[in-house]
Structure formats: C-alpha cells, structure tokens
Steps between C-alpha positions, in 0.01 A plus 500: 500500500392211726746211504433391862303193404801343329779462761633158407871483581551869575631555859663842479369809317721807473336829415697790355313832544584699186423857407690629199779251534565450126873549554546228761208263510635248251827460690318484831272218380796303366697537828193406702432182299870400514526552884174308560629219282811470711304368805152398378410203280387586144129559466452604859525880464375786293572867452225751460561854369243721672498774237322799655355725231832574337538760226834369359593168329469290821166337393643409159817349653300310774263365242786373288675336793181316604445379141853368479522329846211315671656573836424871449161667527404852410238655730391814315312803626371781280499746789720572799409276792781615729777273624276321749213472262718345224646251755159389626375450145805294403491296819135411433602380155799306625500122536758433771447455871808706576458858373817709453566858378792728472602818325588465135822701544642198682651731768482203743775235431326209332700249700249568775209380286529140610494599860195718449305226316601225749403701803132476386511185283635297798220622725737680743326833433177630355661815376874568439669828426854615425645772714753768412509634865564198726792548747830400343369508146411867430479592131713781375225735374528857369382757757189597293383135529650391831384777731131499390506120516634500859245760606218313335587164645539656842157651483347162401666328790397768742143567381403151373705307756674290235827341604630478138795718394414544136139504373555641148767266370375378164586134565222301657319169490180362655292184490183487300303444820652821648416691182138383503474590864658845468446662164132599559618680819772708323347828395800671337570437130830683466833511686357448846361158400825326611487652850125441549544137394770440761307680778171326431686166481644557851164613636339188353746279698691379191872413519706784335870433441744779428855423385790713388580549130773656294345803323645744256297800365463499125365790291268770633239418751140532389394610850446875510652610830254780552176348367544138585681520830245750641226297338620181668523692827126571479444135419686404820246701698214351305614141568570584864135613531373192331701240692550661837212747558194403299468145639480647854217746413198301608153659515535535881845663461379743224191601692706558813767694316245705318325589833840584650595726218163677520537558873859618455412737215217657711729508806776685320245775416460572872858631497391814310120488554313543829249207523267708712496768237421247234210353707366856559504559124319173440234590751449835343445367142166574343310175517260580224782554259666176615174321431486662155858390437407138578199526258720639223763223549224240483406622154832385370436130566248434220751666273768260623267210423418646156880541418565147609214379273652680201840348563346147523307561181825565318629165641193320375289481814165674575348533847240705681602838648360426852707182537819665372454795735467259791811308388693832494368590847615161635849531353558852619388391848757228483767754417407691814535181712805342337828672393669450159171548319389142575144622446562493128528122524167501685335646193654241276366235736152652501491509122628147476277348770173687408536538121760257389742771375846336470765628736733632233221702341401626848848619581543646147178705546635632840827585337320714237295675770818576708674641196214744424492594867879577503480685166209714622655584837829603330326719245278665762783577748746594227258732326421692815870539590589623152204734516629645822822594335360622162222716653729672750334349805838356587618844636210507751573147613874580539413819707263305726751216543786742571296693749367205698810277505813678641816461299342444163681701234240623237754443224559139605119446532452644146769266360349200684148576370630552149691173504186324639295655220754375244480152643122517486507615138744213419257259675209629281709464183588146616133422543435636158779294350363182669152564366628577145725193516206290614297607202764352269501133415861469611619729781841656501580460876768233471677676220514823700620337819767290332645810334589617853607164637506131391567336842282249677330763714421705192334191356297471815398865491414474138287194572311688778436797272396276214250331737376850604451603142351164410232551771408837348516335154229258606245783478680744279417292192137614529499891503145508637585266790823695570312821512231354735743344738719816499197721563380272778846514668502879483149513650586254778808693610326831455233389746783383737650849483161672546452291814824630641423856406163482684673354804752779491214750476346339798792633711430861388858537372424832341653433162369650180308246290764487211778440763290246686433307176859514380650388832232233529591353167871510570484362856263211413701406186839497686338326802373224284833471323654446849255217553636326195770363731328199664649561843185517710135388466320762290803729501401624845775737621644545161201683361463723810869595503505599128170686529602690810838593366355650183201679646702648790794585273305657211237698700474689832304212648667377820653156524235387763219603270659340194558174684151501644357545145728226367392257775124584460525488115660154508266382778190603298615319195607188692167487692306524179720229350463268805125552521458418132742211537308343792169528313654352183662216694165407652331525166767296315568260788880569495755471780803722480741269674390198288534707177852610591602137580340371177686752285835472687664297220283611208666835457848348496425214269170564307570214258436244771142622540368406166 
C-alpha cells in the first residue's frame, strides 16, 4: 500500500506493530486516537496498524477499524516480516513527517506520548526514545525481564559505544528525513531493529533524545529469553563489525593484515618444526615428480573453464572456453594477491568489462561455483574419514598416532576419530539434503531452521542457507547441467588431490599406495576447508597447517617432511596459478588493482551497477 504521495494535512503517523493482537488491538487504536486528539489538531494525525502476517482475527478487526474511521489505516502482510520489517513497511506507507511507534500492549504510560511526538515534531531531536532505565526512573520489572534487559543494554553500551540506557523500549519516534536516511542501513528485521536504528542514528550524527517514562509490564513478553536474547547478542557483534571494524579495513590494511597472519602462521610452526630440517626435506624432493605434479595440476584449469562455461549457460550466457579459462586464472591469481577472496570480484570485472556480463550475474555465477567447490570438498574429505572408520584403518592410525605422540591414550584417540567420522557423515548427509532440497521448486530450509528457533539470528541463518540452496537450485533445475557441473567439480578436486599425492611421493615417504591416496584426499580436503576462512591471501599458512597436522598425525611421516610437502604442494599450485594468471592478464589486458577498485562497491550493492 503506497499512500506516501498524499500527505496533505497529516503531520504525525503512529504505527502499531501487531502480531496476533486480536484481544487488544481495538482498545489500543481507540486509546491512541484519543490521546493524539488531546494535543494535536483534527486531521493532522493517523494511526496505522502494521499487521504482520497474523493467524488470528487481527486482520479482520484492523480492516473494520480502517473502514469505520478515516484516521486509521490497515497495513496488511500475508507473511511474517518480523517486527522491524513490519515497521519499515508501515513507515513507507505513512503520510506524516513525524513517525511514531510503540507496543500495542500500552505498557508505556500514554501521558508520555505528547512529549515523544513533540521531541521530534519541534525539531529538537531527529530520533526520540523512551527509557525504563534512566537514573531515578527505573521501571519495576520482573527478574525474568529485568536482568536480561540490563545485561543486554550493558553489552550494547560497551560493545557499540552507545550512551543510551534503554535501546529496546518500544516507545520511539523519528523524523521522516531520519527514516529515509537510516532504514536502508538497518539490516535486522526483527527485535534488534530498534537497537540498530538507534546506533546507526548516532553514528550518522543525528540527534537522539532519550527521556524517562513510566512503564508497567503487561501480559507475557513475546521475546524468547533463550532464542531472542542470544540471537540479539550475535547481532550486537554483527553490528559492531559493520560500524566499527569494516570501515577501517581498507585494501592496504587487508593486504598488510593478511601478510602478517601468513608470516605469523608460518613462524608458529617453527616452535615445533626445525626450519633446517624442512629445508633439507625440500632440497631432497624428487624434482621430476614435482614437475609431474605441476603438469597434472595444469590439467585442472581447462576443466575449471568448462565448469564456469556450463554455469553461465544455465544463466543464459555463452562464451568461449579459452576466454573463460583465462578469466578464472586471473581471478584466482587475484585471490593469491588480495585477502578476503577479492579475486572473485576481479572475475566479475573481467566478465563485465570484456563481455558485458552484468555484475549481479557475474557474482551469482561465482556463488554457484563456490557452492559446488564447498560441496565437493566436504564430500571428498568426509567420505575418506568415514571410510577410515568403516574399513578398520582407524586402528592403524590410532596405533601410529599413539606411538609417535607421547601421552595419547588409544581409547581417547579412537573416540575422537569416531566422533570426527560422525561429524563427517553428518556433513555428507547435510550436503545430500541441500542437493535434494535444491531439486525441489520450494526448498524446506527456512521451515527446518524456524522449528529450532524463530529469532532474528535464525532468520539470518535461514536466509544464508536459502541463498546457498538457491545457488545450487540455479543449475539443479537441469539434471544434465547439474551432472556436468558436479562431475567437473569432482574431476577438478581429484586432480588437486593427485597433485598433492605426487608431491608427497616426491619426498619418498614410504607409504603404501592406498594409504598415500587416502591421506592425500583427506589432507587436501581439510586443508582447502581451512582456506575457506579468508584470513590470508590464498590461504597461505592455513593450508600448510591443516595439511601438516593431518599427514603427520595420521601416518609415520615426520612433521618436517609433512610440512615440506605441504609447502611444496601449495607452492606448485600457486606458481601454476600465477603463471597462468600473468599470461591471461596480458592476453585480456586486465590490471588486478584496477579490477579490485572497480568492483569495490559492486559486490555490496549490485543494483547500482545496472
């Protein structure tokens, strides 16, 4: 409902967020209209019932009230938008320049409504909020509400540096200008919306006024103390990252931090590895086998180009294999140079600049590729670990580990390996569920997540998982394309593993071929999962640490040899990548730094590119 174009005479709009309020909504609307009429001229105010996907008689009652009184508007939603989502939708439909909202249980004494409205209407403040916790006016609240509220507000003040005493009081007002400036920045759509609005208003330099109110709890709170309080705690951390940390992470800072983390990770290894022994191992590696490993790894790149081509075909774009292989080379080289997978943006830039592929489509194709990589790595690593346990090889591993590492109890090692295998099996089942869900027209992710929790963070997790499934769904609709892309992913990562196995063999580790293959699959899979964390360029340090730990822990291979193999394996792959990337950049006339700069804002706001 869009009524924003007709604002003649309306100065104040009061929104009542309502979810299953059939018992109280009529009385609340009447009290609100009466109170507004006591201090505002007739025809200058309106009341909007922001009915949020109710499943009781609230929509029927709100519709009747709107039909009977022109001062009342019913803003209906067929589905749950969340408290914040319902407020934003109603404010967009409102006609006043002063926007007000409060809880429909009228827990806050309505004699404060005039002060709330006038704080903003007079221009003294951009945002005004009532407070139950200001000194000298502390509300008498039950312990189950008061203690969590105090803890929560204390965390907000400490972490987000907000001077306000009460961020969640459901009694607030803001100017239309403030709303237009802030609402696109507020990410939460549920209970944390109030807090995020206040914090972002302060960070934007707006005047925020807090004043004490008389407040009396009425009825049962709809905030789940376990789900919502912990959910909002995670949202505090998310907002802290967005407003305090992320703005300071420039390209120079991220490159420097990534390099520092890499050096630190490698330096820590010297605490339990002798660098001279590692260098000796590297010097003794069979160079012919190292060269063979590089050749095998090079074979995976046309497969990467072919997989990317199949993904783009499903999105409605066709391009030559050679060009796409070059684009993949360039982007992966960018990921080695810049942390946080900034190279992915480079590929989107190449596709946009050289072939006119829209940025949203470019990023969507990358998301699909990343999903298949993650699914494939999980299946490979998990299958090998489960195989260790089911085939009885676990006992040999436990015996080796117990013999080489003092103090390891075989029983504890067996339990640890069994638990790890169970986790791997669960991961494989999760992958299967995601794939099956993606093959359906409507996936079941949100339904499953909300059965566990319905808080704001659960909504966020459900959204991430839905996006994950949606990326798979992009190609799952075509069984042939799904099979081709899945097979390509398996072949790509199989060649990645074979490269590592050949490098290990170059060190003459003396492992039987089945053991060498099994350990290679497991070490490479877990090493690449460690690289998922975008902490260093190309995952340098993370990959080596995971690879070394697994090879040295699961076999008689010494730590120095395992680390030497990890370093050489990663170096071979990175050198092939960089060599292909340099050739591709020259052929495509692409600059990495320019590409990263060009896509700096495209990933965050793809709609501005079109």
